NUGUSE-523704 format. One record per residue (C-alpha): x, y, z; residue in three letters; residue number from 1. Coordinates in steps of 0.02 Angstrom, whole numbers, padded with zeros to 5 digits. Layout:
<nodes>
        x        y        z   code   pos
        X        Y        Z    ALA   NUM
...
</nodes>
This chain:
<nodes>
        x        y        z   code   pos
    04509    00723    04764    UNK     1
    04592    00886    04763    UNK     2
    04562    01020    04626    UNK     3
    04677    01152    04561    UNK     4
    04628    01315    04527    UNK     5
    04690    01420    04378    UNK     6
    04640    01580    04453    UNK     7
    04795    01703    04487    UNK     8
    04804    01756    04659    UNK     9
    04739    01944    04681    UNK    10
    04894    02060    04681    UNK    11
    04935    02147    04827    UNK    12
    04926    02331    04777    UNK    13
    04970    02407    04939    UNK    14
    04823    02524    04939    UNK    15
    04881    02581    05106    UNK    16
    05041    02675    05022    UNK    17
    04947    02800    04924    UNK    18
    04825    02821    05051    UNK    19
    04955    02862    05177    UNK    20
    05036    02978    05051    UNK    21
    04869    03071    05026    UNK    22
    04832    03070    05213    UNK    23
    05000    03150    05249    UNK    24
    04986    03275    05114    UNK    25
    04821    03332    05186    UNK    26
    04897    03342    05356    UNK    27
    05034    03452    05294    UNK    28
    04918    03564    05203    UNK    29
    04800    03585    05356    UNK    30
    04972    03631    05454    UNK    31
    05019    03757    05311    UNK    32
    04847    03840    05340    UNK    33
    04901    03884    05517    UNK    34
    05048    03978    05462    UNK    35
    05062    04147    05368    UNK    36
    04975    04171    05199    UNK    37
    05140    04197    05103    UNK    38
    05211    04034    05166    UNK    39
    05059    03942    05122    UNK    40
    05072    04000    04948    UNK    41
    05253    03957    04934    UNK    42
    05236    03786    05005    UNK    43
    05060    03718    04951    UNK    44
    05110    03696    04767    UNK    45
    05267    03592    04816    UNK    46
    05164    03490    04924    UNK    47
    05039    03447    04799    UNK    48
    05163    03419    04657    UNK    49
    05261    03299    04761    UNK    50
    05116    03199    04830    UNK    51
    05056    03184    04648    UNK    52
    05228    03117    04598    UNK    53
    05239    03000    04737    UNK    54
    05067    02923    04701    UNK    55
    05120    02906    04518    UNK    56
    05287    02821    04565    UNK    57
    05196    02708    04660    UNK    58
    05067    02657    04541    UNK    59
    05201    02633    04405    UNK    60
    05325    02527    04509    UNK    61
    05242    02454    04663    UNK    62
    05061    02417    04616    UNK    63
    05111    02266    04523    UNK    64
    05006    02271    04358    UNK    65
    05063    02428    04262    UNK    66
    05113    02369    04090    UNK    67
    05251    02446    04004    UNK    68
    05162    02497    03846    UNK    69
    05046    02591    03960    UNK    70
    05204    02659    04052    UNK    71
    05276    02729    03879    UNK    72
    05101    02796    03827    UNK    73
    05092    02888    03993    UNK    74
    05274    02958    03975    UNK    75
    05229    02998    03791    UNK    76
    05064    03093    03836    UNK    77
    05153    03196    03978    UNK    78
    05289    03253    03867    UNK    79
    05159    03306    03742    UNK    80
    05073    03405    03876    UNK    81
    05225    03478    03935    UNK    82
    05276    03531    03765    UNK    83
    05112    03597    03724    UNK    84
    05125    03709    03892    UNK    85
    05298    03755    03848    UNK    86
    05258    03817    03680    UNK    87
    05091    03905    03712    UNK    88
    05101    03966    03890    UNK    89
    05197    04130    03957    UNK    90
    05245    04153    04132    UNK    91
    05166    04326    04167    UNK    92
    05243    04358    04337    UNK    93
    05156    04353    04502    UNK    94
    04962    04349    04496    UNK    95
    04936    04448    04651    UNK    96
    05030    04498    04813    UNK    97
    05006    04320    04876    UNK    98
    05131    04269    04752    UNK    99
    05052    04135    04643    UNK   100
    05119    04128    04470    UNK   101
    05016    04189    04330    UNK   102
    05015    04111    04156    UNK   103
    04936    04184    03998    UNK   104
    04940    04128    03817    UNK   105
    05108    04173    03725    UNK   106
    05014    04267    03582    UNK   107
    04925    04393    03700    UNK   108
    04997    04564    03703    UNK   109
    05123    04594    03854    UNK   110
    05064    04759    03955    UNK   111
    05170    04907    03895    UNK   112
    05195    04833    03719    UNK   113
    05136    04929    03559    UNK   114
    05101    05091    03660    UNK   115
    05084    05235    03546    UNK   116
    05218    05373    03550    UNK   117
    05198    05495    03684    UNK   118
    05113    05648    03604    UNK   119
    05212    05813    03582    UNK   120
    05191    05910    03740    UNK   121
    05093    06070    03709    UNK   122
    05085    06171    03867    UNK   123
    04943    06281    03884    UNK   124
    04979    06468    03938    UNK   125
    04817    06469    04026    UNK   126
    04840    06325    04155    UNK   127
    04854    06455    04303    UNK   128
    04689    06528    04256    UNK   129
    04601    06375    04238    UNK   130
    04633    06288    04404    UNK   131
    04481    06205    04480    UNK   132
    04466    06269    04657    UNK   133
    04417    06084    04703    UNK   134
    04596    06039    04666    UNK   135
    04734    06033    04793    UNK   136
    04912    05980    04812    UNK   137
    04958    05801    04843    UNK   138
    05148    05820    04827    UNK   139
    05229    05652    04877    UNK   140
    05200    05465    04898    UNK   141
    05041    05442    05013    UNK   142
    05027    05638    05039    UNK   143
    05126    05780    05103    UNK   144
    05206    05697    05258    UNK   145
    05210    05526    05160    UNK   146
    05106    05455    05298    UNK   147
    04936    05411    05213    UNK   148
    04847    05573    05273    UNK   149
    04744    05683    05157    UNK   150
    04630    05826    05229    UNK   151
    04450    05789    05197    UNK   152
    04394    05897    05048    UNK   153
    04208    05867    05108    UNK   154
    04176    05703    05011    UNK   155
    03998    05649    04979    UNK   156
    03996    05461    05043    UNK   157
    03844    05426    04943    UNK   158
    03929    05363    04783    UNK   159
    03757    05270    04725    UNK   160
    03666    05431    04712    UNK   161
    03812    05531    04666    UNK   162
    03947    05430    04577    UNK   163
    04117    05493    04548    UNK   164
    04143    05574    04374    UNK   165
    04273    05506    04262    UNK   166
    04369    05646    04178    UNK   167
    04499    05567    04079    UNK   168
    04582    05387    04040    UNK   169
    04741    05368    03963    UNK   170
    04864    05216    03918    UNK   171
    05026    05219    04024    UNK   172
    05195    05138    04026    UNK   173
    05242    04993    04136    UNK   174
    05283    05025    04333    UNK   175
    05213    05038    04499    UNK   176
    05247    05226    04529    UNK   177
    05097    05338    04586    UNK   178
    05055    05516    04548    UNK   179
    05114    05664    04636    UNK   180
    05007    05835    04617    UNK   181
    05054    06015    04632    UNK   182
    04956    06145    04538    UNK   183
    04880    06074    04390    UNK   184
    05023    05946    04358    UNK   185
    05027    05776    04399    UNK   186
    05190    05685    04382    UNK   187
    05235    05488    04389    UNK   188
    05355    05375    04327    UNK   189
    05332    05248    04175    UNK   190
    05424    05128    04065    UNK   191
    05414    05132    03876    UNK   192
    05525    05015    03789    UNK   193
    05716    05018    03851    UNK   194
    05667    05206    03925    UNK   195
    05619    05253    04103    UNK   196
    05509    05403    04097    UNK   197
    05458    05542    04210    UNK   198
    05300    05615    04150    UNK   199
    05189    05767    04187    UNK   200
    05009    05760    04141    UNK   201
    04874    05896    04159    UNK   202
    04770    05861    04302    UNK   203
    04608    05909    04226    UNK   204
    04623    05842    04045    UNK   205
    04763    05707    04039    UNK   206
    04862    05802    03924    UNK   207
    05050    05765    03921    UNK   208
    05140    05919    03977    UNK   209
    05320    05853    03973    UNK   210
    05423    05699    03992    UNK   211
    05601    05661    04038    UNK   212
    05693    05511    03984    UNK   213
    05832    05400    04055    UNK   214
    05893    05261    03953    UNK   215
    05863    05126    04092    UNK   216
    05745    04975    04116    UNK   217
    05732    04868    04273    UNK   218
    05678    04703    04254    UNK   219
    05617    04576    04383    UNK   220
    05512    04422    04341    UNK   221
    05384    04416    04491    UNK   222
    05345    04597    04497    UNK   223
    05375    04656    04323    UNK   224
    05465    04800    04248    UNK   225
    05482    04971    04270    UNK   226
    05504    05114    04394    UNK   227
    05417    05090    04562    UNK   228
    05449    05251    04671    UNK   229
    05329    05394    04669    UNK   230
    05403    05579    04638    UNK   231
    05419    05705    04778    UNK   232
    05384    05889    04728    UNK   233
    05436    06043    04817    UNK   234
    05459    06223    04775    UNK   235
    05435    06199    04593    UNK   236
    05559    06041    04579    UNK   237
    05535    05863    04546    UNK   238
    05645    05749    04629    UNK   239
    05626    05570    04590    UNK   240
    05724    05398    04594    UNK   241
    05724    05273    04461    UNK   242
    05709    05089    04484    UNK   243
    05896    05072    04451    UNK   244
    05952    05211    04561    UNK   245
    05948    05360    04449    UNK   246
    05904    05515    04563    UNK   247
    05847    05658    04462    UNK   248
    05795    05848    04502    UNK   249
    05687    05920    04361    UNK   250
    05591    06084    04336    UNK   251
    05402    06054    04376    UNK   252
    05360    06189    04242    UNK   253
    05452    06104    04096    UNK   254
    05540    05946    04158    UNK   255
    05712    06021    04125    UNK   256
    05853    05941    04211    UNK   257
    05933    06025    04358    UNK   258
    06045    05890    04406    UNK   259
    06062    05702    04406    UNK   260
    06152    05569    04513    UNK   261
    06156    05377    04475    UNK   262
    06165    05345    04671    UNK   263
    06194    05168    04657    UNK   264
    06330    05154    04528    UNK   265
    06421    05308    04599    UNK   266
    06440    05216    04768    UNK   267
    06462    05042    04700    UNK   268
    06305    04987    04788    UNK   269
    06201    04828    04718    UNK   270
    06022    04867    04688    UNK   271
    05886    04780    04801    UNK   272
    05803    04639    04732    UNK   273
    05641    04718    04680    UNK   274
    05712    04888    04619    UNK   275
    05724    05044    04705    UNK   276
    05549    05081    04766    UNK   277
    05577    05211    04903    UNK   278
    05526    05388    04859    UNK   279
    05649    05537    04904    UNK   280
    05621    05629    05059    UNK   281
    05641    05820    05029    UNK   282
    05689    05922    05171    UNK   283
    05741    06109    05181    UNK   284
    05903    06084    05101    UNK   285
    05933    05893    05078    UNK   286
    05861    05751    04968    UNK   287
    05866    05588    05065    UNK   288
    05855    05415    04985    UNK   289
    05895    05238    05035    UNK   290
    06048    05132    04967    UNK   291
    06073    04964    04904    UNK   292
    06086    04786    04970    UNK   293
    06259    04824    05045    UNK   294
    06270    04832    05229    UNK   295
    06344    05013    05230    UNK   296
    06280    05172    05163    UNK   297
    06094    05128    05187    UNK   298
    06037    05317    05204    UNK   299
    06102    05448    05083    UNK   300
    06080    05631    05091    UNK   301
    06110    05760    04932    UNK   302
    06104    05942    04931    UNK   303
    05940    05998    04853    UNK   304
    06012    06137    04740    UNK   305
    06167    06040    04677    UNK   306
    06146    05860    04712    UNK   307
    06314    05852    04785    UNK   308
    06329    05714    04930    UNK   309
    06311    05790    05100    UNK   310
    06308    05631    05210    UNK   311
    06297    05442    05209    UNK   312
    06238    05338    05367    UNK   313
    06151    05191    05433    UNK   314
    06198    04999    05414    UNK   315
    06099    04854    05351    UNK   316
    06029    04839    05170    UNK   317
    05896    04955    05109    UNK   318
    05709    04899    05101    UNK   319
    05568    04966    05009    UNK   320
    05505    05091    05131    UNK   321
    05523    05286    05113    UNK   322
    05619    05380    05235    UNK   323
    05511    05498    05327    UNK   324
    05537    05664    05441    UNK   325
    05466    05634    05614    UNK   326
    05470    05736    05774    UNK   327
    05502    05627    05909    UNK   328
    05524    05690    06092    UNK   329
    05542    05862    06020    UNK   330
    05683    05818    05898    UNK   331
    05662    05814    05713    UNK   332
    05732    05659    05632    UNK   333
    05744    05563    05475    UNK   334
    05662    05389    05521    UNK   335
    05695    05239    05405    UNK   336
    05646    05071    05395    UNK   337
    05787    04966    05334    UNK   338
    05805    04778    05287    UNK   339
    05840    04720    05460    UNK   340
    05822    04874    05573    UNK   341
    05719    05029    05605    UNK   342
    05842    05192    05640    UNK   343
    05823    05370    05667    UNK   344
    05945    05506    05600    UNK   345
    05996    05676    05631    UNK   346
    05937    05776    05467    UNK   347
    06088    05890    05467    UNK   348
    06240    05781    05512    UNK   349
    06172    05608    05472    UNK   350
    06218    05542    05641    UNK   351
    06118    05391    05696    UNK   352
    06015    05436    05853    UNK   353
    05944    05255    05889    UNK   354
    05925    05087    05801    UNK   355
    05793    04947    05835    UNK   356
    05838    04773    05781    UNK   357
    05693    04712    05672    UNK   358
    05770    04567    05569    UNK   359
    05671    04474    05431    UNK   360
    05718    04393    05262    UNK   361
    05588    04468    05162    UNK   362
    05550    04646    05098    UNK   363
    05488    04791    05217    UNK   364
    05376    04904    05120    UNK   365
    05266    04990    05251    UNK   366
    05297    05172    05310    UNK   367
    05342    05203    05491    UNK   368
    05184    05293    05565    UNK   369
    05202    05407    05719    UNK   370
    05054    05373    05847    UNK   371
    05112    05491    05980    UNK   372
    05252    05609    06019    UNK   373
    05375    05471    06057    UNK   374
    05289    05319    05983    UNK   375
    05302    05247    05804    UNK   376
    05211    05100    05729    UNK   377
    05311    04997    05615    UNK   378
    05217    04849    05515    UNK   379
    05271    04717    05389    UNK   380
    05220    04542    05344    UNK   381
    05317    04380    05292    UNK   382
    05326    04310    05472    UNK   383
    05406    04489    05540    UNK   384
    05297    04551    05684    UNK   385
    05211    04726    05694    UNK   386
    05292    04825    05837    UNK   387
    05248    04985    05933    UNK   388
    05412    05076    05971    UNK   389
    05434    05197    06118    UNK   390
    05586    05323    06099    UNK   391
    05664    05415    06243    UNK   392
    05775    05561    06219    UNK   393
    05952    05548    06285    UNK   394
    06129    05523    06254    UNK   395
    06103    05386    06178    UNK   396
    05933    05382    06140    UNK   397
    05838    05222    06200    UNK   398
    05709    05130    06109    UNK   399
    05597    04989    06155    UNK   400
    05458    04885    06088    UNK   401
    05294    04912    06193    UNK   402
    05216    04745    06100    UNK   403
    05228    04655    05954    UNK   404
    05096    04564    05869    UNK   405
    05057    04457    05712    UNK   406
    04912    04567    05663    UNK   407
    04923    04701    05532    UNK   408
    05031    04608    05411    UNK   409
    05020    04748    05291    UNK   410
    05141    04681    05152    UNK   411
    05139    04821    05018    UNK   412
    05025    04943    05106    UNK   413
    05052    05055    05273    UNK   414
    04929    05066    05421    UNK   415
    04826    05221    05464    UNK   416
    04808    05281    05641    UNK   417
    04659    05374    05705    UNK   418
    04611    05406    05883    UNK   419
    04715    05265    05958    UNK   420
    04657    05143    05819    UNK   421
    04754    05078    05677    UNK   422
    04672    05023    05516    UNK   423
    04761    04928    05377    UNK   424
    04762    04784    05247    UNK   425
    04805    04627    05347    UNK   426
    04861    04499    05221    UNK   427
    04741    04593    05109    UNK   428
    04596    04593    05225    UNK   429
    04551    04773    05307    UNK   430
    04558    04758    05502    UNK   431
    04551    04878    05651    UNK   432
    04678    04858    05786    UNK   433
    04690    04946    05962    UNK   434
    04857    05033    05958    UNK   435
    04877    05019    06148    UNK   436
    04872    04834    06155    UNK   437
    04901    04773    05980    UNK   438
    04741    04680    05977    UNK   439
    04622    04659    05823    UNK   440
    04453    04733    05854    UNK   441
    04368    04694    05694    UNK   442
    04394    04623    05528    UNK   443
    04324    04686    05369    UNK   444
    04312    04644    05170    UNK   445
    04457    04584    05083    UNK   446
    04529    04702    04960    UNK   447
    04701    04616    04916    UNK   448
    04871    04697    04914    UNK   449
    04826    04860    04881    UNK   450
    04836    05033    04965    UNK   451
    04747    05152    05078    UNK   452
    04738    05336    05114    UNK   453
    04664    05423    05273    UNK   454
    04542    05563    05222    UNK   455
    04524    05674    05368    UNK   456
    04450    05585    05523    UNK   457
    04294    05511    05439    UNK   458
    04353    05391    05283    UNK   459
    04480    05266    05227    UNK   460
    04507    05274    05032    UNK   461
    04561    05104    04985    UNK   462
    04637    05058    04815    UNK   463
    04611    04875    04794    UNK   464
    04727    04753    04708    UNK   465
    04593    04711    04582    UNK   466
    04573    04889    04532    UNK   467
    04416    04941    04628    UNK   468
    04422    05092    04746    UNK   469
    04310    05087    04900    UNK   470
    04272    05207    05021    UNK   471
    04264    05148    05201    UNK   472
    04198    05229    05366    UNK   473
    04332    05259    05491    UNK   474
    04239    05173    05654    UNK   475
    04325    05070    05787    UNK   476
    04164    04979    05835    UNK   477
    04126    04902    05658    UNK   478
    04173    04897    05475    UNK   479
    04058    04992    05356    UNK   480
    04094    05009    05166    UNK   481
    04009    05158    05101    UNK   482
    04041    05158    04916    UNK   483
    04146    05058    04787    UNK   484
    04189    05104    04593    UNK   485
    04294    04992    04479    UNK   486
    04407    05123    04378    UNK   487
    04539    04999    04349    UNK   488
    04516    04811    04309    UNK   489
    04694    04726    04320    UNK   490
    04818    04708    04450    UNK   491
    04845    04867    04536    UNK   492
    04991    04890    04659    UNK   493
    05012    05082    04633    UNK   494
    04948    05197    04761    UNK   495
    04808    05324    04747    UNK   496
    04836    05510    04750    UNK   497
    04695    05613    04809    UNK   498
    04716    05791    04758    UNK   499
    04571    05885    04836    UNK   500
    04420    05801    04752    UNK   501
    04526    05743    04616    UNK   502
    04571    05563    04625    UNK   503
    04715    05497    04521    UNK   504
    04742    05299    04503    UNK   505
    04847    05189    04386    UNK   506
    04926    05026    04369    UNK   507
    05050    04963    04241    UNK   508
    04919    04978    04088    UNK   509
    04817    05140    04106    UNK   510
    04794    05298    04216    UNK   511
    04622    05362    04269    UNK   512
    04573    05532    04343    UNK   513
    04401    05543    04428    UNK   514
    04326    05694    04519    UNK   515
    04237    05639    04689    UNK   516
    04076    05705    04730    UNK   517
</nodes>
């Protein structure tokens, strides 16, 4: 006699489906970690979210036992969670140069909010008499030649026994501009409310000496608000380019306006996505800046005395690297990294001497660095290879790439070259590279997407993205960090300024001056 069973057959939950999804996601993530860091960050989050969504859909509709009451409860709970996040969290831009999003509570104060009004400038007549002999000039972005080189003032690398002395600390407006220093005056740009300011501080005390205001505010979600470019100082005049393209010439002594030009507006040029960041190159009679997103008028020259246009040249959109003056094969020329090429121009006429195609869909920020009488190192990131270019004088000039390499992905910073070796932040990690071959010779500590200076032939001074400052030995054989301090404690993309023994650092919240031993 047969018996019937009342036990329901075990439902087929098709566990192979979520397992397949998870394994596929793992394989994709492992593949992502073989590609460049910025692409990993961009793709990892969507991969994880898509995997979670597919597994959730399988559980709801295919597992065979999900009840509608539970489904509704899950939907309601998810909606509450989303509503809670939307009402309590604020998107706070990019957490760091690797592009991950940053969120904070909505009630926390935004950087740059509730800044006290600038104090009334009160210049002391005794500034010139009080100058410290340890103070030297640092007149433009990354130093006098805009290449990251600073003479060694005789630094003592033993910061543990002889720590740097903090001279002053002040709150400062938004922006990623750095300091330029001439005499006892340190000049930078900052954003306060709806005004873009050029501000001048006394190096030794932090006292405000003067400020110049333009009613402008550049806003960009990932990088934040405010000016980016660093002022250039020459012959008692400050030349400065705001984030929206306003070019000003100001007296260094009192900040009085000599002339101004809304460069992008006048020429009908669209601003670049992340705001004008390239510092002005000041020559004997010219001020040279870069243009906008347009394919024409990529490099622009103005008369130093009057601000009148002198020449316009170049093609391809502008990028974020500052133009520099190099002598290549005996010829002075303005060399500029643009959005899709590197080009050299005759300083007097603006005629293009040579052009090297260097395409890439992401920003180029690093400075072109001369490594020999006719060779230039250009570095970037975002999948764009580093190249060693060789120039040959002629009619026309010729330019060729000696090698290209995936190493030295500098992103926001620029490489430093000493005795045949390049040192730089490769996706945030310090490396040394043999310039002749493009091969990496060592890998050091991780400093994030910060900046670096070459101090003589002995040291690298590194401004870490976290706010730390480190002193590293220049050595092609091995990495050695000699000292480290923490003058800043939040995201720092601003370049340091080393004016003799005076180190000025800042970010979008505060500025600090230290005297190095």
